[in-house]
Phi, psi and omega in degrees: 000137180272173178285158178280119176250102183294343184272352178249113182180197183218152170279127182236151177299142179226101184288348179291159182299146178295155180296323177207162175230175178298332180274342182262352182240122182280352182274357176274123183284155186306318182287350179257359186276094183302317184295311181289337180269011169100009177294122188281339184257163176229008181300333180294345179280345188252054177224152174217156178279131181236098177300144184284332188256004181198169178265129179256111181291154176296140182299134179246100184302319181295318179296316179301310182297325177294317179293330183265002181305134179065025176242157179253142178232147173224133176248122184235132178162203185255203183293332176295317177296322177298319178298320178295319178297317179298317178297318179300315178298323179295316181287336176283333182273000000 
């Protein structure tokens, strides 16, 4: 068995409900809110990343927060990094 390479995989349809939406997360800014800004479809919410060489479990916010208790995090980068932080805050909330 090979190592798990999270960077090699495919986006696959995921019929389960999304972890968050634009209406359920307060960290999405108005200019980034696809739903309120008129995007007519919602199919983009039903996809997940599927690494080819391993199984990626669904993110568990409570488990993550427990593992990160008493640790410091810093996110450094540009607007793409900011989008990742906002998504991260949404899945934690």
